[in-house]
C-alpha positions in Angstrom: 2.1 -30.3 -4.0 5.0 -29.9 -1.6 5.0 -27.8 1.6 8.0 -26.4 3.3 9.1 -23.9 5.9 10.8 -20.6 5.0 14.4 -20.3 6.2 15.1 -16.6 6.4 15.3 -14.2 9.3 13.1 -11.1 9.0 16.0 -8.8 9.3 18.1 -10.4 6.5 18.8 -8.7 3.2 16.2 -9.1 0.4 18.7 -11.3 -1.5 18.6 -14.0 1.2 14.8 -13.7 1.5 14.5 -14.3 -2.3 17.0 -17.2 -2.1 14.8 -18.8 0.6 11.8 -18.7 -1.8 13.8 -20.0 -4.8 12.4 -23.1 -6.6 13.8 -26.3 -5.0 13.4 -28.3 -8.3 15.2 -26.1 -10.9 16.9 -23.7 -8.4 15.5 -20.7 -10.3 15.0 -17.5 -8.3 12.4 -16.3 -10.7 9.5 -17.1 -8.4 6.1 -15.4 -8.0 4.7 -15.5 -4.5 1.6 -14.3 -2.8 0.7 -14.3 0.9 -2.1 -16.4 2.2 -2.8 -15.1 5.7 -6.1 -16.8 6.2 -6.4 -19.0 9.3 -3.7 -19.7 11.9 -0.9 -20.8 9.5 0.7 -18.0 7.4 2.1 -19.1 4.1 3.5 -17.8 0.9 2.1 -19.5 -2.3 5.1 -19.8 -4.6 5.0 -20.5 -8.3 8.3 -20.9 -10.3 8.0 -19.1 -13.6 10.8 -21.2 -15.1 9.5 -24.7 -14.5 5.9 -24.1 -13.2 6.5 -25.9 -9.8 4.0 -24.7 -7.2 4.3 -25.0 -3.5 3.3 -23.5 -0.1 6.0 -22.1 2.1 5.0 -21.7 5.7 6.0 -18.6 7.5 6.5 -17.3 11.0 4.5 -14.2 11.9 7.7 -12.1 11.5 8.5 -13.6 8.1 4.9 -12.9 6.9 5.2 -9.3 8.1 8.5 -9.0 6.2 6.9 -10.3 3.0 3.8 -8.1 3.5 6.1 -5.1 3.2 7.1 -6.3 -0.3 3.6 -6.7 -1.8 4.0 -3.5 -3.8 7.7 -2.9 -3.4 10.0 -5.7 -4.7 12.7 -7.2 -2.6 16.1 -5.4 -2.9 18.3 -7.9 -4.5 21.4 -5.8 -4.4 24.2 -7.4 -2.3 25.4 -5.1 0.5 28.6 -5.4 2.5 28.0 -6.2 6.1 30.6 -3.6 7.0 28.4 -0.9 5.6 25.5 -2.0 7.8 27.5 -1.8 11.0 28.7 1.7 10.1 25.1 2.9 10.1 
């Protein structure tokens, strides 16, 4: 089983968060994840539904908080223009 570190900022769009959790073997973004917050190290347990690859992705506390907000509400995978975000 492989372990890795997540590569997304907590304030990034859901599309980039999902890309960070994509399967490194088959590159599928169809990944089920669950948070494992036990102990000192926070991690997301990721399972690729396309190829079955399982791995732990270690998270910073901020990344774990971001994912905890999406336990019941899926990530927004709609691309947004950066210009729209600065106008708000």
